C-alpha positions in Angstrom: 115.2 114.0 103.1 117.1 117.1 104.3 115.4 118.6 107.3 115.0 122.3 107.5 116.8 124.2 110.3 114.9 123.9 113.5 115.6 123.9 117.2 112.8 121.4 117.9 113.5 117.6 117.9 112.7 116.2 114.5 111.3 112.7 113.9 113.7 110.0 112.7 112.7 106.5 111.6 112.8 104.2 114.6 115.3 101.4 114.8 114.3 97.8 115.4 112.8 97.2 118.9 115.6 94.9 119.8 117.9 97.9 119.6 115.9 100.2 121.7 116.6 101.1 125.3 114.5 102.7 128.1 117.1 105.4 128.3 117.5 106.3 124.7 115.0 109.1 124.7 116.7 110.9 127.6 119.6 113.3 127.7 123.0 111.5 127.6 124.0 112.7 131.1 124.6 110.0 133.7 121.5 109.8 135.8 123.4 109.9 139.1 125.8 112.6 138.2 125.1 116.2 139.0 127.0 119.3 138.0 129.7 120.5 140.4 128.6 123.7 142.2 131.2 126.4 142.3 131.4 129.1 145.1 133.8 131.9 146.1 133.8 132.8 149.7 136.0 134.7 152.1 138.2 132.7 154.4 137.2 132.8 158.1 133.8 134.4 157.8 131.5 131.5 158.4 132.7 129.4 155.5 132.4 125.7 156.4 133.4 122.6 154.4 134.4 119.0 155.0 137.9 119.7 153.9 140.3 122.6 153.2 142.7 121.8 150.3 146.0 123.7 150.5 148.2 123.4 147.4 152.0 123.2 148.2 155.2 123.0 146.2 157.6 120.0 146.6 161.4 120.2 146.8 163.4 116.9 147.1 160.5 115.1 148.6 159.8 117.8 151.2 156.8 120.1 151.3 157.6 123.8 151.1 155.1 126.1 152.9 155.2 129.9 152.3 156.4 131.9 155.2 152.9 133.4 155.5 150.4 130.6 154.7 147.6 133.2 154.9 145.6 131.0 157.2 144.1 131.5 160.7 146.6 130.7 163.3 145.1 127.3 164.3 145.0 126.2 160.7 148.5 127.5 160.0 149.9 125.5 162.9 148.1 122.4 161.6 149.6 123.0 158.1 153.1 123.3 159.5 152.7 120.0 161.5 151.4 118.3 158.4 154.2 119.6 156.2 156.9 118.2 158.6 155.5 114.7 158.4 154.4 114.7 154.7 156.7 112.8 152.3 155.7 114.0 148.9 156.7 112.7 145.5 157.8 114.7 142.5 154.6 114.1 140.5 151.7 116.4 141.2 148.9 115.0 143.3 150.6 113.7 146.4 148.3 114.1 149.4 148.4 114.0 153.1 145.7 115.1 155.6 145.2 115.9 159.3 142.0 115.8 161.3 141.2 119.2 162.8 139.7 119.7 166.3 135.9 120.0 166.8 134.6 123.4 166.2 137.0 124.2 163.3 135.4 125.4 160.1 136.8 122.4 158.3 136.9 118.8 159.4 140.2 118.1 157.8 143.2 120.0 156.3 144.7 118.4 153.2 148.1 119.3 151.6 148.2 118.5 147.9 151.5 118.7 146.0 151.8 120.6 142.7 155.1 119.0 141.8 158.6 120.5 141.6 158.1 122.9 138.6 158.0 126.6 139.3 155.6 128.0 138.4 153.5 124.8 138.4 152.4 123.6 135.0 148.8 123.6 134.0 148.8 119.8 133.7 150.1 119.5 137.3 147.3 121.8 138.5 144.7 119.7 136.7 146.2 116.5 138.1 146.4 117.9 141.6 142.8 119.0 141.5 141.8 115.5 140.3 143.8 113.9 143.2 142.1 116.2 145.7 138.6 115.3 144.3 139.5 111.6 144.4 140.5 111.9 148.0 137.3 113.7 148.8 135.3 111.0 147.1 137.1 108.3 149.1 136.3 110.1 152.3 132.8 111.0 151.2 133.4 114.7 151.5 130.7 116.6 149.8 132.0 120.2 150.3 135.6 120.8 149.3 137.3 124.2 149.9 140.5 125.3 148.1 142.9 128.0 149.3 143.1 130.5 146.4 146.2 132.4 147.4 148.3 129.3 147.9 147.2 128.0 144.5 147.7 131.2 142.5 151.1 131.9 144.2 152.4 128.6 143.0 150.7 128.4 139.6 149.7 131.9 138.5 146.3 133.6 138.1 145.1 131.0 135.5 145.3 128.3 138.1 141.7 128.6 139.3 140.4 127.7 135.8 142.9 124.8 135.6 141.8 123.6 139.0 138.1 123.7 138.1 138.8 121.9 134.8 140.7 119.1 136.6 138.0 118.8 139.2 135.1 118.6 136.8 136.8 116.2 134.5 137.9 113.9 137.4 134.3 113.6 138.7 133.0 112.0 135.5 131.0 108.8 136.1 129.0 106.8 133.6 126.2 105.0 135.5 123.5 105.3 132.8 122.9 101.5 132.6 123.7 100.4 136.2 120.7 98.9 138.0 122.5 97.3 141.0 124.7 100.2 142.0 122.8 101.4 145.0 124.7 104.2 146.8 127.8 105.2 145.0 130.7 103.9 147.1 132.7 106.9 145.9 130.2 109.8 145.4 132.0 112.8 143.9 132.0 116.0 145.9 129.1 118.2 144.9 130.4 121.7 145.9 133.8 123.3 145.3 134.5 126.4 147.3 137.4 128.8 146.6 138.3 130.6 149.8 140.6 133.6 150.0 141.4 136.6 152.2 140.4 139.0 149.5 137.8 138.8 146.7 138.7 136.7 143.6 139.0 138.9 140.5 136.1 138.9 138.2 138.3 137.9 135.3 139.5 134.8 137.2 135.9 133.9 138.0 134.9 134.2 134.3 137.8 132.0 133.3 136.8 129.5 135.9 133.2 129.4 134.6 134.4 128.9 131.0 136.6 126.1 132.2 133.6 124.5 134.0 131.5 124.7 130.9 134.2 123.3 128.7 134.9 120.4 131.1 131.2 119.6 131.3 131.1 119.5 127.5 134.0 117.0 127.6 132.0 114.9 130.0 129.0 115.0 127.6 131.2 113.8 124.8 132.5 111.0 127.1 129.0 110.0 128.1 127.9 109.7 124.5 131.1 107.8 123.7 130.3 105.2 126.4 126.9 104.4 125.0 126.7 100.9 123.5 125.7 100.3 119.9 122.3 98.8 120.7 121.4 102.1 122.4 123.2 104.6 120.2 123.1 103.8 116.5 122.9 106.4 113.7 119.2 107.0 114.1 119.1 107.3 117.9 122.3 109.4 117.8 120.4 111.8 115.5 117.6 111.9 118.1 120.1 112.6 120.9 121.7 115.4 118.8 118.3 117.0 118.2 117.5 116.9 121.9 120.9 118.4 122.7 120.3 121.1 120.0 117.0 122.0 121.6 118.4 122.2 125.1 121.4 124.5 124.1 119.6 126.4 121.3 121.7 125.0 118.5 120.3 124.7 115.0 120.0 121.1 113.9 119.6 119.4 110.5 119.5 115.6 109.9 120.3 114.2 106.5 118.8 110.7 106.1 119.7 108.0 103.7 117.2 109.1 101.1 118.7 112.5 100.9 122.2 110.9 100.7 121.1 109.0 97.7 119.7 112.1 96.1 123.1 113.8 96.7 124.9 110.7 95.4 126.8 110.2 98.7 127.8 106.7 97.8 130.7 106.4 100.2 128.8 106.8 103.5 125.9 104.8 102.1 128.2 101.9 101.3 129.5 101.8 104.9 126.0 101.7 106.3 124.6 99.3 103.7 125.1 96.2 105.8 123.1 97.5 108.8 119.4 97.4 109.6 119.9 101.0 110.8 120.7 103.4 107.9 123.3 106.1 108.1 122.7 109.7 109.1 124.6 113.0 108.7 123.9 115.3 111.6 124.6 119.0 111.3 124.7 121.3 114.4 125.1 125.0 114.0 126.0 127.8 116.4 125.5 131.1 114.7 125.5 134.2 116.9 123.0 136.9 116.0 124.2 139.2 113.3 127.3 137.2 112.7 128.4 137.1 109.0 131.2 135.7 107.2 132.4 132.2 106.5 132.1 129.6 109.3 134.5 127.2 111.0 133.3 123.7 110.2 134.2 120.7 112.5 133.7 117.3 111.0 133.5 114.1 113.1 133.4 110.4 112.3 130.7 108.6 114.3 130.8 104.9 113.4 128.5 103.7 116.2 130.0 100.2 115.9 132.6 98.8 113.6 132.7 95.1 113.0 135.2 95.7 110.2 132.6 94.6 107.7 133.7 91.6 105.5 137.3 92.5 106.5 136.1 91.4 109.9 137.9 92.3 113.1 138.9 89.7 115.7 136.6 89.7 118.8 139.2 91.4 121.0 139.5 94.3 118.6 135.7 94.6 118.2 135.0 95.1 121.9 136.1 98.7 122.0 134.5 99.7 118.7 131.7 101.6 120.4 134.4 104.2 120.8 134.7 104.5 117.0 132.2 107.3 117.2 134.3 109.5 119.5 135.4 111.9 116.8 131.8 112.8 116.2 131.1 113.0 119.9 133.9 115.5 120.3 132.3 117.6 117.7 128.9 117.5 119.5 130.7 118.4 122.8 132.5 121.3 121.0 129.3 122.7 119.6 127.6 122.6 123.0 130.5 124.4 124.6 130.5 127.0 121.8 126.8 127.7 122.5 127.1 127.7 126.2 130.1 130.0 126.1 128.3 132.3 123.6 131.3 132.3 121.2 131.1 135.1 118.6 132.4 132.7 115.9 130.0 131.0 113.5 130.7 127.3 114.1 129.1 124.3 112.3 129.5 120.6 113.3 129.0 117.8 110.7 128.8 114.3 112.2 128.8 111.3 109.8 127.1 108.4 111.6 127.0 104.9 110.2 127.0 101.3 111.5 129.6 99.1 109.8 127.9 95.7 109.9 127.9 92.5 108.0 124.9 91.2 106.0 124.0 90.2 102.5 123.6 93.8 101.6 126.9 94.9 103.0 129.6 96.4 100.8 132.5 94.0 99.9 136.2 94.1 99.2 136.7 94.9 95.5 133.5 96.9 95.3 133.8 100.2 93.4 131.8 103.1 94.9 131.3 106.7 93.9 131.6 109.5 96.4 129.6 112.7 96.5 132.3 114.6 94.6 132.1 112.1 91.8 135.4 110.3 92.4 135.3 106.6 92.3 136.8 104.4 95.1 138.0 100.8 94.9 137.3 99.2 98.2 140.2 97.0 99.2 139.4 96.9 102.9 135.9 97.3 104.4 137.5 98.0 107.8 138.9 101.2 106.4 135.4 102.7 106.6 136.0 105.9 108.5 137.6 107.6 105.6 134.7 106.8 103.4 132.3 108.3 105.9 134.4 111.4 106.2 134.9 111.7 102.4 131.2 112.6 101.8 131.0 114.7 104.9 134.0 116.8 104.0 132.8 117.4 100.4 129.3 118.3 101.7 130.7 120.7 104.3 133.0 122.5 101.8 130.4 122.8 99.0 127.5 123.8 101.3 129.2 126.6 103.4 132.6 127.4 101.7 134.1 127.6 105.2 137.0 129.6 106.4 138.5 126.4 108.0 137.6 122.7 108.1 138.9 120.5 111.0 138.0 116.8 111.1 138.5 114.4 114.0 138.4 110.6 113.6 139.5 107.4 115.2 140.8 106.6 111.8 143.9 104.3 111.8 145.5 101.7 113.9 148.8 102.9 112.4 148.4 106.1 114.4 148.3 104.2 117.6 151.4 102.2 116.6 153.3 105.4 115.7 152.3 107.6 118.6 150.8 105.4 121.3 148.3 107.1 123.6 150.4 110.2 124.3 149.1 112.4 121.5 147.0 112.5 118.3 148.3 112.9 114.8 147.9 116.2 113.0 148.0 116.4 109.2 147.5 119.5 107.2 148.9 121.3 104.2 148.2 124.7 105.8 151.0 125.7 108.1 149.2 128.5 110.0 146.3 126.3 110.9 148.6 123.5 111.9 150.6 125.8 114.1 147.5 127.2 115.8 146.1 123.7 116.5 149.5 122.5 117.8 149.7 125.5 120.2 146.2 124.8 121.5 147.1 121.2 122.1 150.2 122.2 124.1 148.1 124.6 126.2 145.3 122.1 127.0 147.4 119.0 127.3 145.6 117.4 124.3 148.8 117.2 122.4 149.3 116.8 118.7 152.2 115.6 116.5 152.3 116.8 113.0 153.0 114.3 110.2 153.8 115.1 106.5 151.4 115.2 103.6 154.0 115.0 100.8 152.8 114.3 97.3 154.8 111.1 97.2 152.3 109.4 99.5 149.5 110.0 97.0 150.9 107.2 94.8 150.0 104.7 97.4 146.2 105.4 97.1 146.2 105.8 93.3 143.5 103.5 92.0 143.8 100.8 89.3 140.2 100.2 88.3 139.0 103.4 90.0 140.2 106.8 90.8 141.3 105.9 94.3 141.9 102.9 96.6 140.6 103.2 100.1 143.8 101.9 101.6 147.4 102.4 100.6 149.1 99.4 102.1 150.9 98.8 105.4 153.4 101.6 105.0 152.6 105.1 106.4 149.0 104.1 107.1 148.1 107.3 109.0 149.5 109.5 106.3 147.9 107.7 103.4 144.5 107.8 105.1 144.9 111.6 105.4 146.0 111.7 101.7 142.7 110.0 100.9 140.7 112.6 102.8 142.7 115.4 101.1 141.0 114.3 97.8 137.7 115.5 99.1 138.7 119.1 100.2 140.0 121.6 97.6 143.3 123.5 98.2 141.5 126.8 98.6 140.0 125.7 102.0 142.4 125.4 105.0 141.9 121.9 106.3 143.4 119.8 109.1 142.9 116.2 110.0 143.2 114.9 113.6 143.6 111.2 113.9 142.6 110.5 117.5 142.7 106.7 117.3 145.2 106.3 120.2 143.6 108.9 122.5 139.9 108.7 122.1 139.6 106.1 124.9 141.8 104.8 127.6 142.2 101.3 129.0 143.7 102.6 132.2 142.4 105.2 134.6 144.1 108.6 134.3 144.1 111.4 136.8 141.4 113.3 135.0 139.6 110.5 133.2 138.4 107.0 134.2 138.6 104.0 131.9 136.7 104.5 128.7 136.0 107.5 126.4 138.3 110.5 127.1 136.4 113.3 125.2 139.7 114.2 123.5 139.4 117.1 121.2 136.8 119.3 122.9 139.2 121.3 125.1 141.7 121.6 122.2 139.0 122.8 119.8 137.6 125.3 122.3 141.0 126.7 122.9 141.5 127.1 119.2 138.1 128.7 118.6 138.4 131.1 121.6 141.8 132.1 120.3 140.1 133.3 117.0 137.9 135.8 118.8 
């Protein structure tokens, strides 16, 4: 049934006991991870910390200190000594430190390089902040001070927000299911202090707070993405979403499989038909008081685990399929950020959750199914399930709210990873203004997008034989034909963009601002886009 809008957690049918977990009722925040505390204090007036981080520029492998480092004389001498011996690299994040004498307000002084660009790029600021926090974790420093004037002189007034973003993102840990951890061998610093000779402007502090909230929302999306499928399935994900909605005062609606049948959502029902846990569509809404007009709708794919169905994946490919829900997790993170930042825009998130499993009741290759908009689909590949989930969600979103814009995110195609690797996501849209705005947000946040065409010629590849559509269009242009399929479920009158995040939703190698696992890609990009509309 369709649940009425409510901020209270609503009951969902419980999954089988074998799939439950002691932690599934709790908030999806790692139990040993606490929020980073931010402070702004004057330099030299009783401020004490384990380390003072002093950002510097690098030229031809040598550290460049400003003529006036704006430090007390003893600290300035230590900085000059350290600069002479420090051999930096071109990339941001090179670090060297010196132990300060007893009685100094800081135990150590650290120089961290911001690279050779002038002014320093936002990505270099984030990476330098991450390197400094990693150094602090290795040295078990709990209080880290950052010199504001040195930072803003090299990277501009927005650098404080960039530093906070990099620091919060880099301290993410997922320890929810660890029982033998004991003390964290690398506990992240708990307090970040910005020290300066004059007060930090209120505007810079507000930008820093917004960056902290956005980064924490990214970490929430990462935490949800890390959860295994026996803990987070469509039903338990709906419960988590309801708890999150209650905590952050979002409206929440859960559409269960019975309501989907009533709405004839045959596409998402087919994907979930092989699982003991039925599918769910989760709707989160941030609607500021008195706000009228058409909303922005974000749609996310959340396949909690993807075996590939009867078009089964090999074991090696199946191991990372808990990350097949990361598009939906990015939508949840974005709605939380919108609520915490009190955005003035009306924003709705629609998350299609299903478990693509194999059983006697699972859908098969050659099945013909009917989506919510009435179009029939010939299933050629049960591993192309994400577009079926999104099809019903997109149609439902457009017909329910008639939104100003729809943006969907999905780990949709392996072809996207082949084409673009892990450097960026694919952007496909027939609306140039929307595509340009999203591309610009990607450049500003470092969550980069590359636009691909949606020319009518690609429609021929998904034209059906025994049905209206095929769910795959062959090996050629797989990312584009998947988007062409989705385009069949949104009318031309609604600006729509599709983000294929298959290559960037999770990482197999540690990055400066992200450990191995879910990246939370999309949250920062979408928040930049939404804030730009205000």
